[in-house]
KOLLUMDREN-729521 format. One line per 4 residues: number of its first residue (from 1); their letters; for each residue x negated, y, z of C-alpha. Coordinates in Angstrom, 3 decimals, always signed. Layout:
N
NUM) A) X/Y/Z | ...;
//
This chain:
412
1) MNQI) -4.832/-19.095/-22.391 | -7.135/-19.888/-25.141 | -10.536/-17.659/-24.216 | -13.466/-17.590/-26.805;
5) VKSE) -16.931/-17.760/-25.534 | -19.694/-15.689/-26.522 | -21.344/-15.976/-29.973 | -24.439/-15.109/-31.451;
9) EYIE) -22.509/-12.402/-33.526 | -23.154/-9.599/-30.895 | -25.204/-6.330/-31.795 | -25.821/-3.376/-29.226;
13) TELG) -24.016/-0.332/-28.625 | -23.486/+3.053/-26.952 | -20.963/+0.787/-24.166 | -23.954/-2.120/-24.543;
17) ELPV) -24.188/-5.722/-26.078 | -20.288/-6.105/-27.928 | -19.276/-8.089/-30.830 | -19.970/-6.806/-34.799;
21) DWKV) -16.548/-6.794/-35.517 | -15.916/-4.082/-32.614 | -16.572/-0.430/-33.423 | -17.083/+2.249/-30.668;
25) EKFQ) -15.240/+5.085/-31.411 | -15.595/+8.968/-29.481 | -12.735/+9.266/-26.875 | -11.876/+12.222/-28.937;
29) DCIV) -11.167/+10.166/-31.489 | -9.113/+8.070/-30.524 | -6.345/+10.436/-30.061 | -3.820/+12.803/-32.074;
33) KKRS) -4.619/+16.315/-31.397 | -1.820/+17.699/-32.868 | -0.010/+19.557/-30.482 | +3.416/+18.486/-29.214;
37) KVGK) +6.115/+20.413/-27.986 | +5.457/+19.924/-23.701 | +8.008/+21.691/-21.329 | +6.404/+21.853/-18.166;
41) VQQQ) +8.560/+21.626/-14.283 | +7.105/+22.468/-11.015 | +6.932/+20.339/-8.339 | +9.132/+22.380/-5.904;
45) KYKQ) +11.803/+22.163/-8.612 | +12.316/+18.524/-9.220 | +15.802/+16.639/-8.594 | +16.160/+14.211/-6.884;
49) VGEF) +18.978/+12.292/-9.569 | +19.050/+13.841/-13.171 | +19.015/+12.910/-17.018 | +15.737/+12.947/-17.601;
53) PVVD) +12.595/+11.121/-14.951 | +9.596/+13.453/-14.476 | +6.305/+12.220/-15.223 | +3.384/+13.775/-13.074;
57) QGKN) -0.084/+12.924/-12.218 | +1.151/+11.394/-8.873 | +1.003/+8.314/-7.697 | +4.558/+7.160/-8.459;
61) KIAG) +5.235/+6.960/-12.206 | +8.549/+8.292/-11.864 | +7.951/+11.855/-9.296 | +11.723/+13.046/-9.790;
65) YWDN) +14.060/+14.380/-12.162 | +15.219/+17.129/-14.479 | +18.498/+17.728/-16.724 | +17.370/+19.875/-19.610;
69) EEDV) +16.791/+18.339/-22.292 | +15.051/+21.239/-24.049 | +11.664/+19.830/-21.667 | +11.730/+16.814/-23.076;
73) YSGD) +8.664/+16.217/-24.458 | +9.242/+15.812/-28.368 | +6.044/+13.734/-29.725 | +5.730/+10.098/-30.011;
77) LPIV) +6.310/+7.534/-27.903 | +3.935/+5.454/-26.706 | +1.658/+8.218/-24.968 | -0.890/+7.693/-22.044;
81) IFGD) -0.860/+10.195/-19.098 | -4.033/+11.428/-17.438 | -3.578/+13.263/-14.293 | -6.214/+15.752/-14.530;
85) HTRI) -6.908/+16.181/-10.828 | -6.284/+12.410/-9.381 | -7.672/+10.786/-12.636 | -4.358/+8.454/-12.457;
89) VKFI) -3.413/+7.073/-15.768 | +0.160/+5.844/-16.677 | +1.662/+4.335/-19.834 | +4.872/+5.785/-20.665;
93) DFPF) +7.097/+4.708/-23.618 | +10.622/+6.354/-22.318 | +11.703/+10.135/-22.966 | +10.505/+12.260/-20.075;
97) VCGA) +9.828/+15.917/-19.062 | +6.423/+16.560/-17.774 | +5.017/+17.992/-14.435 | +3.431/+21.104/-14.287;
101) DGTK) +0.180/+20.590/-12.839 | -2.567/+18.492/-14.499 | -0.902/+16.231/-16.046 | -2.362/+16.094/-19.627;
105) VIAP) -0.698/+14.300/-22.123 | -2.403/+12.182/-24.627 | -0.847/+10.363/-27.834 | -3.348/+7.416/-28.964;
109) DKSK) -3.957/+7.457/-32.258 | -2.190/+4.729/-33.717 | -4.679/+3.923/-36.988 | -7.554/+3.014/-34.425;
113) VDPL) -5.754/+2.299/-31.076 | -2.699/+0.136/-29.659 | -1.216/+2.335/-27.584 | -1.336/-0.472/-24.588;
117) YFYY) -4.893/-1.068/-25.018 | -5.387/+2.804/-25.187 | -4.314/+2.754/-21.941 | -5.764/+0.284/-20.470;
121) VVSS) -9.104/+0.893/-21.852 | -8.511/+4.875/-20.281 | -7.847/+2.617/-17.143 | -11.278/+1.094/-16.993;
125) LDVS) -13.299/+4.074/-17.627 | -15.880/+5.228/-15.235 | -14.331/+8.799/-14.231 | -16.262/+10.365/-11.348;
129) SRGY) -14.789/+12.208/-8.912 | -14.768/+15.640/-8.474 | -12.826/+15.956/-5.505 | -9.781/+18.040/-6.821;
133) NRHY) -11.395/+19.468/-9.841 | -10.208/+18.736/-13.230 | -11.663/+15.629/-14.745 | -10.414/+15.844/-18.420;
137) SLLK) -13.316/+17.509/-19.497 | -15.569/+13.948/-18.405 | -12.597/+11.705/-19.983 | -13.631/+13.340/-23.130;
141) EKFI) -17.088/+13.026/-23.019 | -16.408/+9.109/-22.992 | -16.726/+6.345/-25.742 | -14.479/+3.250/-26.318;
145) PCPP) -14.202/+0.164/-27.503 | -12.449/-0.395/-30.074 | -11.999/-4.224/-31.471 | -9.680/-4.951/-34.517;
149) LPEQ) -6.354/-4.041/-33.658 | -4.656/-7.563/-33.702 | -6.802/-8.456/-30.825 | -6.668/-5.149/-28.782;
153) QKIA) -2.438/-6.274/-29.048 | -3.700/-9.543/-27.548 | -6.159/-8.152/-24.643 | -2.554/-5.637/-24.102;
157) YVLS) -1.142/-8.665/-23.896 | -3.172/-10.506/-21.455 | -3.526/-7.854/-18.828 | +0.212/-6.674/-18.908;
161) AIQE) +1.194/-10.285/-18.129 | -1.327/-10.455/-15.038 | +0.262/-6.344/-13.979 | +4.095/-7.450/-14.785;
165) DKED) +3.503/-10.612/-12.006 | +1.866/-8.042/-9.704 | +5.120/-5.729/-10.051 | +6.893/-8.513/-9.489;
169) TESI) +5.676/-9.278/-6.328 | +5.743/-5.312/-5.160 | +8.991/-5.854/-5.699 | +9.478/-9.291/-3.425;
173) ISSY) +7.231/-7.708/-1.058 | +9.468/-4.566/-0.942 | +12.707/-6.561/-0.674 | +11.186/-8.820/+2.154;
177) KELK) +10.652/-5.866/+4.017 | +14.425/-4.273/+3.094 | +15.118/-7.495/+4.712 | +12.972/-7.314/+8.283;
181) KSLM) +14.282/-3.615/+8.668 | +17.657/-4.876/+8.567 | +17.348/-7.547/+10.768 | +15.960/-6.039/+13.265;
185) NHLF) +18.616/-3.469/+13.142 | +21.248/-6.512/+13.390 | +18.571/-8.521/+16.178 | +18.186/-6.313/+18.572;
189) KYGP) +21.717/-4.749/+18.208 | +23.642/-7.931/+18.513 | +21.072/-10.870/+19.066 | +20.351/-14.113/+16.655;
193) VKFE) +23.627/-14.567/+15.502 | +24.762/-14.743/+12.175 | +25.855/-11.758/+10.107 | +29.284/-13.073/+9.845;
197) DAEK) +29.724/-13.613/+13.639 | +28.190/-10.282/+14.770 | +31.713/-8.712/+15.319 | +32.423/-11.649/+18.138;
201) VKLK) +29.238/-10.569/+20.128 | +30.175/-8.295/+23.001 | +28.357/-5.010/+23.190 | +27.395/-2.597/+26.126;
205) KTEI) +26.624/+1.163/+25.856 | +23.095/+2.068/+27.358 | +20.246/+4.336/+27.283 | +18.740/+2.532/+24.087;
209) GEIP) +21.849/+2.057/+22.102 | +24.551/-0.786/+22.161 | +23.075/-4.217/+22.969 | +24.709/-7.704/+24.084;
213) ENWE) +26.444/-7.426/+27.005 | +24.123/-10.676/+28.345 | +21.119/-8.404/+27.454 | +19.179/-5.788/+30.143;
217) VKGI) +17.195/-2.893/+29.682 | +13.556/-2.697/+31.106 | +10.757/-0.678/+31.492 | +7.551/-2.211/+29.512;
221) KDLI) +5.602/-0.985/+32.793 | +7.631/-3.981/+34.308 | +6.870/-6.769/+31.735 | +2.983/-6.316/+31.898;
225) EKTT) -0.273/-6.841/+32.953 | -2.835/-5.142/+34.472 | -5.599/-4.566/+31.270 | -9.585/-3.520/+31.685;
229) QKDM) -12.109/-1.473/+30.553 | -15.749/-1.534/+29.900 | -18.110/+0.825/+29.249 | -19.935/-0.960/+26.248;
233) QKEN) -22.950/+1.476/+25.682 | -24.196/+0.476/+28.966 | -23.803/-3.177/+27.567 | -26.431/-4.981/+25.182;
237) TEFK) -23.432/-7.272/+23.266 | -22.430/-7.118/+19.910 | -18.947/-6.632/+19.884 | -15.881/-6.066/+17.299;
241) YIDV) -14.639/-2.445/+17.358 | -10.861/-1.873/+16.373 | -10.726/+1.997/+16.114 | -7.247/+3.814/+15.074;
245) SSID) -8.462/+3.026/+11.394 | -8.123/-0.309/+11.299 | -4.758/-0.626/+11.691 | -2.529/-0.806/+8.390;
249) RDFY) +0.639/+1.234/+9.077 | +3.101/-0.861/+6.326 | +2.241/-4.563/+7.842 | +1.607/-3.948/+11.623;
253) RVTG) -1.676/-5.391/+11.647 | -5.711/-5.002/+12.482 | -7.129/-4.807/+9.020 | -10.798/-4.022/+10.059;
257) FTFH) -13.301/-3.543/+12.522 | -17.240/-2.340/+13.116 | -20.378/-4.025/+14.371 | -21.257/-2.453/+17.505;
261) KGKT) -24.135/-2.938/+20.688 | -24.929/-1.033/+23.817 | -26.101/+2.602/+23.337 | -25.023/+3.705/+19.589;
265) SPSR) -21.167/+2.190/+20.520 | -18.104/+5.274/+20.203 | -18.336/+6.218/+23.634 | -14.299/+5.104/+23.124;
269) ARKI) -15.191/+1.970/+22.661 | -13.821/+0.799/+26.275 | -10.772/-1.191/+26.665 | -10.565/-5.015/+26.284;
273) VKTN) -7.931/-6.965/+23.998 | -6.841/-10.398/+24.491 | -5.001/-12.547/+21.724 | -1.494/-11.401/+21.401;
277) DVIV) -2.094/-8.277/+23.359 | -0.212/-5.521/+21.171 | -1.861/-2.382/+20.870 | -0.174/+0.706/+20.310;
281) ATVR) -1.944/+4.286/+19.359 | -1.709/+7.116/+21.247 | -2.861/+9.262/+19.384 | -0.220/+10.802/+16.528;
285) PTLK) +2.199/+8.307/+17.492 | +4.607/+8.516/+14.970 | +2.010/+7.468/+12.404 | +3.220/+3.989/+13.633;
289) RIAL) -0.014/+2.165/+14.397 | +0.375/-0.814/+16.063 | -0.721/-4.589/+16.093 | -0.381/-7.477/+17.607;
293) VSED) -4.182/-8.964/+18.096 | -5.274/-12.180/+16.781 | -7.255/-14.901/+17.672 | -10.365/-13.755/+15.656;
297) YDNQ) -10.364/-10.143/+18.272 | -10.062/-12.205/+21.546 | -12.192/-10.516/+24.047 | -13.098/-7.590/+21.854;
301) ICST) -12.602/-3.945/+22.406 | -10.078/-1.231/+20.895 | -10.513/+2.480/+21.228 | -9.305/+4.625/+24.230;
305) AFCV) -7.092/+6.138/+21.569 | -4.695/+2.515/+22.102 | -2.604/+1.800/+24.624 | -3.404/-2.147/+25.287;
309) LRAN) -0.023/-3.945/+26.435 | -0.886/-7.408/+27.373 | +2.633/-9.250/+28.767 | +2.945/-11.331/+31.571;
313) AEQV) +3.949/-14.670/+30.172 | +6.628/-15.269/+33.119 | +8.733/-12.533/+31.715 | +8.367/-11.626/+28.279;
317) NSKF) +7.409/-13.295/+24.957 | +4.363/-11.006/+23.897 | +5.659/-10.993/+20.073 | +9.153/-9.969/+21.356;
321) IYYS) +7.107/-6.677/+22.900 | +5.687/-6.515/+19.531 | +8.642/-6.195/+17.651 | +10.314/-3.985/+20.206;
325) TQRS) +7.209/-1.131/+19.556 | +8.013/-1.373/+16.134 | +11.490/-0.145/+15.826 | +12.487/+3.506/+14.935;
329) LFFD) +14.163/+4.264/+18.451 | +10.592/+3.449/+19.930 | +9.063/+5.590/+18.064 | +11.520/+8.785/+18.396;
333) ALSS) +11.057/+8.395/+21.997 | +7.507/+9.091/+21.628 | +7.494/+11.816/+19.305 | +10.172/+13.659/+21.290;
337) IQRG) +7.342/+13.564/+24.365 | +4.497/+13.995/+23.035 | +1.682/+16.843/+23.400 | -0.046/+19.024/+21.211;
341) ASYP) +0.478/+20.541/+18.295 | -3.054/+20.017/+15.996 | -3.846/+16.846/+17.916 | -0.253/+15.175/+19.101;
345) AVSD) -0.475/+12.337/+21.612 | +0.568/+10.589/+24.209 | -0.334/+9.187/+27.096 | -0.589/+5.439/+27.948;
349) SDIK) +2.052/+5.702/+31.032 | +4.399/+7.039/+28.538 | +4.191/+4.051/+26.417 | +4.590/+2.350/+29.120;
353) KQKI) +7.249/+4.075/+30.567 | +9.630/+3.189/+27.430 | +12.526/+0.902/+27.906 | +13.413/-1.635/+25.550;
357) AYPN) +16.620/-4.462/+25.461 | +15.329/-7.442/+27.208 | +17.164/-10.626/+27.040 | +16.659/-14.069/+28.523;
361) PACQ) +13.182/-15.926/+27.340 | +15.065/-18.508/+24.668 | +16.601/-15.635/+22.893 | +13.435/-13.189/+22.888;
365) EEVA) +11.242/-16.703/+21.384 | +14.732/-16.493/+18.599 | +14.186/-13.041/+17.586 | +11.051/-13.215/+17.258;
369) EILS) +10.629/-16.515/+15.369 | +13.147/-15.072/+13.196 | +10.762/-11.528/+12.469 | +7.914/-13.737/+12.138;
373) SVDF) +9.001/-15.674/+9.456 | +9.938/-12.896/+7.693 | +6.127/-11.392/+8.171 | +5.151/-14.493/+6.748;
377) KIEQ) +7.104/-14.173/+3.739 | +5.773/-10.744/+3.209 | +1.938/-11.866/+4.074 | +2.101/-14.566/+1.870;
381) EENK) +2.954/-12.382/-1.070 | +1.223/-9.466/-0.178 | -1.682/-12.271/-0.399 | -0.715/-12.826/-3.650;
385) KKAL) -0.404/-9.538/-4.584 | -4.344/-9.075/-3.746 | -5.352/-11.608/-5.643 | -3.536/-10.808/-8.967;
389) EELF) -5.184/-7.275/-8.477 | -8.320/-8.873/-7.942 | -7.633/-10.980/-11.352 | -6.320/-7.721/-12.882;
393) QSML) -9.602/-6.375/-12.691 | -11.915/-8.936/-13.613 | -10.316/-9.320/-16.794 | -10.322/-5.643/-17.503;
397) HNLM) -13.697/-5.789/-17.360 | -14.328/-9.041/-19.242 | -11.851/-8.424/-21.609 | -13.316/-4.266/-22.468;
401) TAKI) -16.699/-5.950/-22.245 | -15.962/-8.991/-24.469 | -17.438/-11.137/-21.825 | -13.893/-13.060/-22.299;
405) RVKD) -12.769/-13.060/-26.495 | -8.672/-13.643/-26.764 | -8.834/-13.012/-30.443 | -7.138/-16.311/-30.899;
409) INNG) -4.443/-16.025/-28.321 | -0.969/-16.274/-29.854 | +1.120/-13.473/-28.122 | +4.361/-14.056/-29.862;
//
């Protein structure tokens, strides 16, 4: 990529200093005012399958499906969707049916803005949140930087290339997560054998389903050590505090913490955790907030809203417990015994009473290693996705403010 550094030919505009060959247009002057027929479908009527995708103001690009061709958007494509309540922006270049609530269809004026560039520039606009109130009136007040159309197209090309890489990475992550789910089902039923050899494994029926004949079923309480608590409001040492909100529920890990010390510490800051402890949230257990404690949190503190499972190393591999507690079977059992309608919870003893499949130590280690290797791949791809997101945001800002110029790129 050839990046053109700022020249001296810049002027002051409503949007700050921009190149002299750029224009600044009002948002309203960059869109087609002529109304097109837009049939709108209520969310409760969306279909899971159908001929035409439904696009609304929600997070997913396609929210559902519809079969009535008369409701398909009849105007020119591509268009931009703006969530009047959510502020979510989407680029749509295929026939679609519009979701009814708060879905604004915006047709860019192609004589002034390239549609894909317009999508990116709208995505870059700072539209302050009004909660669930409407936001389109704020969007209409904005100004749009308008380079010459060829440069707009090159800016869109650069940003779309990064976005495509990010979407490819998301697809890889999704595939790895499906692989992990499949492996979990296989490993805890047949053990660490090849898929084609599964039918050779002799199984036995147990209270937690079928498991290999040479495996046992044991209660978690028989495989763990006693843990301790400390009232951190009475301590004068600073510590890292892990709350239930610190857990990434998609990847089962601690993603943040807060520092505390002494009397200002949360009253729940009491449970001491060590490296390789497994922590399981007892409040709203079906949200699956569990994590394996890393070295970063050794001898730190977690909330009393967690049950701390510290593996007895002579009996069980800590990662094997970690993966055992990720199973749907484990959370289904907790769901059936949780108490409280508005604040459902289970106790530490409820979690420790749960039973898990129990193979020999070598088998435990092999199962844990297989699943850990998939988690490692997922983490690598997650890091790549994060880097691409940061690159995209940086390029979006720099290209829209002309801090980076790409007018000399050849995008075919």
